[in-house]
C-alpha positions as CSV (number, residue, x, y, z in Angstrom):
1,M,91.4,64.0,127.9
2,E,92.4,67.4,126.3
3,E,95.8,68.4,125.1
4,S,96.9,71.9,123.9
5,W,100.0,72.3,121.9
6,V,101.8,75.2,120.1
7,N,104.2,74.4,117.3
8,S,107.4,76.3,116.9
9,A,107.4,79.4,114.6
10,E,110.6,78.1,113.0
11,R,108.8,75.1,111.5
12,I,106.0,76.9,109.7
13,G,106.6,80.6,110.2
14,A,103.6,81.2,112.4
15,D,102.2,79.7,115.6
16,L,99.4,77.2,115.3
17,H,97.4,76.3,118.4
18,L,95.4,73.1,118.2
19,E,93.3,71.4,120.9
20,L,92.9,67.6,120.5
21,S,89.8,66.6,122.4
22,G,86.5,64.7,122.1
23,P,85.6,61.2,121.0
24,G,87.1,59.1,118.2
25,G,90.8,59.1,118.9
26,R,93.7,61.3,117.9
27,R,93.0,61.3,114.2
28,A,89.4,62.3,114.5
29,A,90.4,65.0,117.1
30,L,93.0,66.4,114.8
31,I,90.6,66.6,111.9
32,R,88.0,68.4,114.0
33,A,90.7,70.8,115.3
34,L,91.9,71.7,111.8
35,R,88.4,72.1,110.5
36,D,87.6,74.4,113.4
37,A,90.7,76.5,112.8
38,V,89.8,77.0,109.1
39,R,86.1,77.5,109.8
40,G,86.9,80.1,112.4
41,G,89.3,82.0,110.3
42,R,92.5,81.2,112.3
43,L,93.9,79.4,109.3
44,A,93.3,81.7,106.3
45,P,93.0,80.5,102.7
46,G,96.4,79.8,101.3
47,T,98.1,79.2,104.7
48,R,100.7,76.5,104.5
49,L,100.4,73.8,107.1
50,P,103.4,72.3,108.9
51,P,104.9,69.1,107.4
52,Y,103.6,65.8,108.8
53,R,106.7,65.1,110.9
54,S,106.8,68.6,112.5
55,L,103.2,68.7,113.5
56,A,103.3,65.1,114.7
57,A,106.3,65.9,116.9
58,D,104.5,69.0,118.3
59,L,101.3,67.2,119.1
60,G,102.9,63.9,120.3
61,V,101.0,61.8,117.7
62,A,102.2,59.4,115.0
63,R,103.3,60.8,111.7
64,N,100.7,58.6,109.9
65,T,98.0,60.2,112.1
66,V,98.8,63.6,110.7
67,A,99.1,62.3,107.1
68,D,95.7,60.6,107.3
69,A,94.1,63.7,108.7
70,Y,95.6,65.9,106.0
71,A,94.5,63.4,103.3
72,E,90.9,63.3,104.5
73,L,90.7,67.1,104.7
74,V,92.1,67.3,101.2
75,A,89.4,64.9,100.0
76,E,86.7,67.0,101.7
77,G,88.0,70.2,100.0
78,W,89.3,71.9,103.2
79,L,93.0,71.6,102.2
80,T,95.0,71.3,99.0
81,A,98.2,69.4,98.4
82,R,100.6,70.0,95.6
83,Q,104.1,68.6,95.0
84,G,106.6,71.2,96.0
85,S,104.0,73.5,97.6
86,G,103.1,71.5,100.7
87,T,99.7,71.3,102.2
88,R,97.7,74.5,102.3
89,V,94.2,75.8,103.3
90,A,92.1,75.8,100.2
91,D,91.5,79.2,98.6
92,R,87.8,78.6,98.2
93,V,87.2,78.0,102.0
94,E,85.7,81.1,103.7
95,P,85.8,81.5,107.5
96,L,82.5,81.5,109.3
97,R,81.7,85.2,110.1
98,H,79.2,84.7,112.8
99,A,78.1,81.9,115.1
100,V,74.4,81.2,114.2
101,R,71.6,79.0,115.3
102,G,68.8,77.9,113.2
103,P,68.5,78.6,109.4
104,V,71.5,80.3,107.8
105,E,70.7,83.5,105.9
106,A,73.0,85.2,103.4
107,A,74.6,88.4,104.4
108,P,73.0,91.4,102.7
109,R,75.1,92.4,99.7
110,A,74.7,96.1,100.3
111,H,77.4,96.1,103.0
112,G,80.1,94.8,100.7
113,R,81.7,95.8,97.4
114,L,81.6,92.9,95.0
115,H,82.7,95.1,92.2
116,D,85.0,98.0,93.0
117,L,84.8,100.8,90.5
118,R,85.8,103.6,92.8
119,Q,88.2,106.2,91.5
120,G,91.6,106.8,93.0
121,S,93.4,103.5,92.5
122,P,95.3,101.8,89.7
123,D,94.9,98.0,89.1
124,V,97.0,96.9,92.1
125,S,97.3,93.4,90.7
126,A,99.4,94.8,87.9
127,F,102.2,96.0,90.2
128,P,105.5,95.1,88.4
129,R,106.8,92.8,91.2
130,A,109.6,91.2,89.3
131,A,111.0,94.5,87.9
132,W,110.5,96.3,91.2
133,L,112.3,93.5,93.1
134,A,115.2,93.6,90.6
135,S,115.6,97.4,91.1
136,Y,115.2,97.1,94.8
137,R,117.8,94.4,95.1
138,R,120.2,96.2,92.8
139,A,119.8,99.5,94.7
140,L,120.4,97.8,98.1
141,Q,123.4,96.0,96.9
142,Q,125.0,99.2,95.6
143,A,123.9,101.4,98.5
144,P,126.6,102.9,100.8
145,N,126.4,102.2,104.5
146,E,125.3,105.7,105.3
147,V,122.0,105.0,103.5
148,F,120.8,103.1,106.6
149,G,121.4,106.0,108.9
150,P,119.3,109.2,109.4
151,G,118.0,110.4,106.0
152,D,118.3,113.7,104.2
153,P,115.0,115.7,104.6
154,A,115.2,116.6,100.9
155,G,115.3,112.9,100.0
156,R,118.0,110.8,98.5
157,R,120.0,112.5,95.8
158,E,119.8,109.5,93.6
159,L,116.0,109.8,93.4
160,R,116.0,113.5,93.0
161,E,118.4,113.2,90.0
162,A,116.3,110.4,88.4
163,L,113.2,112.5,88.8
164,T,114.8,115.6,87.4
165,A,115.6,113.7,84.2
166,Y,112.3,111.8,84.0
167,L,110.0,114.8,84.7
168,A,111.9,116.9,82.1
169,R,111.5,114.2,79.5
170,A,108.0,113.0,80.2
171,R,106.2,116.0,81.7
172,G,108.1,119.1,80.5
173,V,109.2,120.1,84.0
174,R,112.1,122.4,84.3
175,T,114.1,121.9,87.6
176,E,117.2,120.6,89.2
177,P,117.7,118.1,92.0
178,D,118.2,120.7,94.7
179,R,114.7,122.1,94.0
180,I,113.0,118.7,94.5
181,V,111.8,117.6,98.0
182,I,110.7,114.0,98.4
183,C,107.6,113.4,100.5
184,S,105.1,110.5,101.0
185,G,102.5,111.7,98.6
186,F,100.2,114.6,97.7
187,A,98.5,114.8,101.2
188,H,101.9,115.0,102.9
189,A,103.0,117.7,100.5
190,L,99.9,119.8,101.4
191,R,100.6,119.3,105.1
192,L,104.2,120.5,104.7
193,L,103.2,123.5,102.6
194,F,100.3,124.7,104.8
195,G,101.2,123.2,108.2
196,Q,98.6,123.2,111.0
197,G,96.6,126.1,112.2
198,G,98.1,128.5,109.6
199,G,101.8,127.8,110.6
200,G,102.9,126.5,107.2
201,V,105.1,127.8,104.4
202,L,102.0,129.1,102.5
203,R,98.9,130.9,103.7
204,G,95.3,131.0,102.6
205,P,92.9,131.8,101.2
206,L,93.5,129.3,98.5
207,A,91.4,129.0,95.3
208,V,90.5,125.5,94.4
209,E,88.4,123.9,91.6
210,A,84.7,123.8,92.4
211,Y,84.8,120.0,92.0
212,G,87.6,118.1,93.6
213,L,88.6,115.7,96.4
214,G,86.9,116.5,99.6
215,F,89.8,114.9,101.5
216,H,92.1,117.7,100.2
217,R,89.6,120.4,101.2
218,E,89.3,118.9,104.7
219,L,93.1,118.7,105.1
220,L,93.4,122.4,104.2
221,A,90.5,123.3,106.5
222,A,92.3,121.5,109.3
223,A,95.3,123.7,108.6
224,G,93.2,126.8,108.9
225,V,93.1,127.5,105.2
226,R,89.9,128.9,103.7
227,T,89.3,127.6,100.2
228,V,87.5,129.6,97.5
229,A,85.7,127.6,94.7
230,L,86.5,128.3,91.1
231,P,83.7,127.3,88.6
232,L,84.5,124.9,85.8
233,D,83.5,124.8,82.2
234,E,84.6,122.9,79.1
235,D,88.0,124.7,79.1
236,G,88.7,123.9,82.8
237,A,88.8,126.1,85.8
238,R,87.6,129.7,85.4
239,V,91.0,131.3,86.4
240,D,89.7,134.6,85.1
241,L,87.7,134.8,88.3
242,L,90.8,134.7,90.5
243,G,91.0,137.6,92.8
244,R,93.1,138.3,95.9
245,E,93.7,134.7,96.9
246,R,97.2,133.8,98.0
247,G,97.4,130.8,95.7
248,V,95.4,128.4,93.6
249,L,95.3,124.6,93.5
250,L,94.6,123.1,90.0
251,T,94.6,119.8,88.2
252,P,95.6,121.3,84.8
253,A,96.5,118.1,82.9
254,H,93.3,116.3,83.6
255,Q,90.7,118.1,85.8
256,F,89.5,115.9,88.6
257,P,86.9,114.6,88.5
258,T,85.2,116.1,85.4
259,G,88.0,115.5,83.0
260,G,89.7,117.6,80.3
261,P,92.9,119.7,80.4
262,L,93.1,123.4,81.3
263,H,92.9,125.4,78.0
264,A,96.1,126.9,76.8
265,T,94.9,130.5,77.2
266,R,93.9,129.8,80.8
267,R,97.3,128.2,81.5
268,A,98.9,131.4,80.4
269,A,96.4,133.5,82.3
270,V,96.9,131.7,85.6
271,I,100.7,132.2,85.2
272,D,100.2,135.9,84.6
273,W,98.0,136.1,87.7
274,A,100.6,134.4,89.9
275,R,103.3,136.7,88.6
276,A,101.2,139.8,89.1
277,R,100.2,138.8,92.6
278,G,103.6,137.4,93.6
279,T,102.0,134.2,94.6
280,V,102.0,130.6,93.5
281,V,100.1,127.9,91.6
282,L,99.9,124.4,93.1
283,E,99.8,121.8,90.2
284,D,98.4,118.4,91.1
285,D,99.8,116.2,88.4
286,Y,98.0,113.1,89.7
287,D,97.7,111.1,86.5
288,G,99.6,113.1,83.9
289,E,101.2,110.0,82.4
290,F,98.0,108.4,81.2
291,R,96.5,109.9,78.0
292,Y,94.8,108.1,75.1
293,D,93.1,110.3,72.4
294,R,94.9,113.5,72.7
295,R,98.5,114.8,72.5
296,P,100.3,114.9,75.9
297,V,99.7,118.0,77.9
298,G,102.9,119.1,79.5
299,A,103.2,120.3,83.1
300,L,102.1,123.8,83.9
301,Q,105.4,124.2,85.8
302,G,107.3,124.3,82.6
303,L,105.8,127.8,81.8
304,D,107.2,129.4,85.0
305,P,109.2,127.3,87.5
306,E,109.3,130.2,89.9
307,H,105.5,130.5,90.3
308,V,104.4,126.9,90.1
309,I,104.8,124.1,92.7
310,H,104.6,120.8,90.8
311,L,103.3,117.9,92.9
312,G,103.4,114.3,91.9
313,S,103.5,110.7,93.2
314,V,103.5,107.1,92.2
315,S,100.1,106.4,93.6
316,K,98.4,106.1,90.2
317,S,101.3,104.9,88.1
318,L,102.6,102.2,90.5
319,S,100.7,101.8,93.7
320,P,99.2,103.9,96.5
321,A,100.9,101.5,99.0
322,L,104.3,102.8,97.9
323,R,104.3,106.0,99.8
324,L,106.5,108.2,97.6
325,G,105.8,111.6,96.1
326,W,107.7,114.8,95.2
327,M,107.5,118.5,95.3
328,V,109.2,120.5,92.6
329,L,109.6,123.9,94.2
330,P,110.4,127.5,93.3
331,Q,113.8,128.3,94.8
332,R,112.4,130.7,97.4
333,Y,110.4,127.9,99.0
334,V,113.0,125.1,99.3
335,G,114.5,126.2,102.6
336,A,111.2,126.8,104.3
337,V,109.8,123.4,103.2
338,L,112.9,121.6,104.4
339,A,112.6,123.5,107.7
340,A,109.0,122.4,108.0
341,K,110.0,118.8,107.3
342,G,112.7,118.7,110.0
343,D,116.1,117.2,110.3
344,R,114.9,113.6,110.3
345,E,113.2,111.9,107.4
346,A,110.2,110.3,109.0
347,W,107.9,109.7,106.1
348,A,109.6,108.3,102.9
349,S,111.6,105.1,103.3
350,V,115.1,105.5,102.1
351,P,115.4,102.0,100.6
352,D,112.1,102.6,98.7
353,Q,113.6,105.9,97.4
354,L,116.6,104.1,96.1
355,G,114.5,101.4,94.6
356,L,112.4,103.9,92.7
357,A,115.5,105.8,91.6
358,D,116.8,102.6,90.0
359,F,113.4,101.7,88.6
360,I,113.3,105.1,86.8
361,A,116.9,105.2,85.7
362,S,116.8,101.6,84.3
363,G,113.8,102.4,82.1
364,A,111.5,100.0,84.0
365,Y,109.2,102.8,85.0
366,D,108.7,104.0,81.4
367,R,108.0,100.4,80.3
368,H,105.5,99.9,83.1
369,V,103.7,103.2,82.3
370,R,103.5,102.3,78.6
371,R,102.1,98.9,79.3
372,M,99.5,100.2,81.8
373,R,98.6,103.0,79.4
374,Q,97.6,100.4,76.8
375,R,95.8,98.3,79.4
376,Y,93.8,101.3,80.7
377,R,93.0,102.4,77.2
378,G,91.5,99.0,76.5
379,R,89.5,99.2,79.8
380,R,88.2,102.7,78.7
381,D,87.2,101.4,75.3
382,R,85.3,98.4,76.9
383,L,83.5,100.7,79.2
384,V,82.4,103.0,76.4
385,A,81.3,100.0,74.2
386,A,79.3,98.4,77.1
387,L,77.5,101.7,77.9
388,A,76.6,102.2,74.2
389,E,75.1,98.7,74.1
390,H,73.3,98.5,77.4
391,A,72.9,102.1,78.7
392,Q,72.4,104.4,75.7
393,P,70.9,107.4,77.6
394,V,74.2,107.6,79.6
395,A,76.9,109.7,78.1
396,V,80.6,109.3,78.9
397,T,82.9,112.2,79.4
398,G,86.4,112.9,80.5
399,V,87.9,109.8,79.0
400,A,90.6,111.1,76.7
401,A,93.1,110.6,79.6
402,G,93.3,109.4,83.2
403,L,92.0,106.4,85.1
404,H,88.3,107.3,85.6
405,A,85.3,108.4,83.6
406,V,82.2,110.6,84.3
407,L,78.9,109.0,83.3
408,R,76.3,111.7,82.7
409,L,72.9,110.7,84.0
410,P,69.4,112.0,83.4
411,P,68.5,114.8,85.7
412,G,67.4,113.7,89.2
413,T,68.7,110.2,88.9
414,E,72.2,110.4,90.6
415,R,71.2,109.7,94.2
416,T,68.9,106.7,93.4
417,T,71.5,105.2,91.1
418,V,74.2,105.4,93.7
419,E,71.8,103.9,96.3
420,R,71.0,101.1,93.8
421,A,74.7,100.5,93.2
422,V,75.3,100.2,97.0
423,R,72.6,97.6,97.2
424,Q,74.0,95.6,94.3
425,G,77.6,95.7,95.7
426,V,79.0,98.1,93.1
427,G,81.5,100.6,94.5
428,L,81.4,103.9,92.7
429,D,81.0,107.6,93.5
430,G,78.3,110.2,92.6
431,L,79.6,113.4,91.1
432,A,77.9,115.5,93.8
433,A,80.3,113.9,96.4
434,F,83.1,116.0,94.9
435,R,81.3,119.4,94.8
436,H,82.7,122.2,96.9
437,P,80.2,123.0,99.7
438,E,80.3,126.7,99.0
439,T,80.1,126.7,95.2
440,D,77.0,127.8,93.2
441,M,78.2,125.7,90.2
442,E,76.1,122.6,89.4
443,A,77.8,120.0,87.2
444,G,74.7,117.9,86.8
445,D,73.9,114.3,87.7
446,G,76.7,111.8,87.1
447,L,78.8,109.0,88.4
448,V,82.6,108.9,88.7
449,V,83.7,105.4,87.7
450,G,87.3,104.2,88.2
451,Y,87.8,101.8,85.3
452,A,91.4,101.1,86.4
453,T,90.6,99.8,89.8
454,P,89.4,96.2,89.2
455,S,91.9,93.4,88.3
456,E,91.8,92.3,84.7
457,H,89.9,89.1,85.3
458,A,87.2,91.0,87.4
459,Y,86.7,93.8,85.0
460,G,84.1,92.2,82.7
461,A,81.8,91.3,85.6
462,A,82.2,94.8,87.1
463,L,81.0,96.3,83.8
464,D,78.0,94.0,83.7
465,A,77.1,95.0,87.2
466,L,77.6,98.7,86.4
467,C,75.2,98.5,83.4
468,G,72.7,96.7,85.6
469,V,72.4,99.6,88.1
470,L,72.2,102.4,85.5
471,P,68.9,104.1,84.7
């Protein structure tokens, strides 16, 4: 006899479908059903199971039957039971990925990343949950009712005021709230500025650094914008080679990915070029808060607020999951950007904006950045020390600031090293992956390693694995 039951969502927060069938009575059938649910992935590690009484009522069995089944599965290691936490699926239990017959073979490691050292992400395990929750709760408690209606395309005034003060103090940005437009991040800012098919606020061609994120170049190409590659050297982008382009996109505080700030003479030169051409510099300030061995480099925007668009977000400082960014605009572009955005705010959550405004105004953002600056500096130092001990032919550059390093490899070894890393489950990027397809510049062989990405407890193993794949 087979019975199929579904417990109520009110009791455990999620539906649990169990089929009691087969020999051995109800207790044995329940044990089999729970094992199958865990093994098949329907009950994920950490899932809390319903209390004895609730599940017994749903299944039409005695309470002791459920208690005995739970106890046996706890003893076998399938479940855990702690006072006050209830009975949960054990964290170490992994679901069966495939139904197999015959000998079981391990899945090839090449298809997974056991050690994630890719650039582009902070340590997401360090998100300041308690402080963010306090700010979010405080912001919602104080918010007027109109907050929950249609939003202002420019973004909440509270956040724009908080950013005005913070960016002036921490990055040397000169602006006012009415010249800031909130967006969901850098990519959203580019879409608003360049539109689709050439219908945006700005036009191409746009000069870009010869090495940079391919995703940004693809986004611009989709908008019909031709990009012109500027070579790089130890002083940053060769802005002296700018010509008749209608704008230039730079990472002046910390060139991505090669590292290093734009030299002071070139900062002045690119401003002079923009003024003479009547055009604009787009400043990608993606990790300007994180510097270690050099004095802070202020925002380029501070030199001329009318010829620089300053673009920032919390993707590196807090989390890429928090979709909040900002554009600090010359006055002449504000109306056009708001028109491109439309009358309804469809991208940046208003409660999140209020939460971030409080997080900044309360000082929690500064405290978090200082704490993470110290942590990432320690990560950087451990990386340099590990390479000096285990991979002496490999030089490390671009580590005075930011969240990633460039490992310079012997000529001709980049491709094979990246392939070996893939086979060993180490996630990283080769330097060539960031090269503009139309540039003649060659930055040499290298790896771009994001030392901020792993969690703290996983970082040591990630370093060991990295050293193991280097030439």
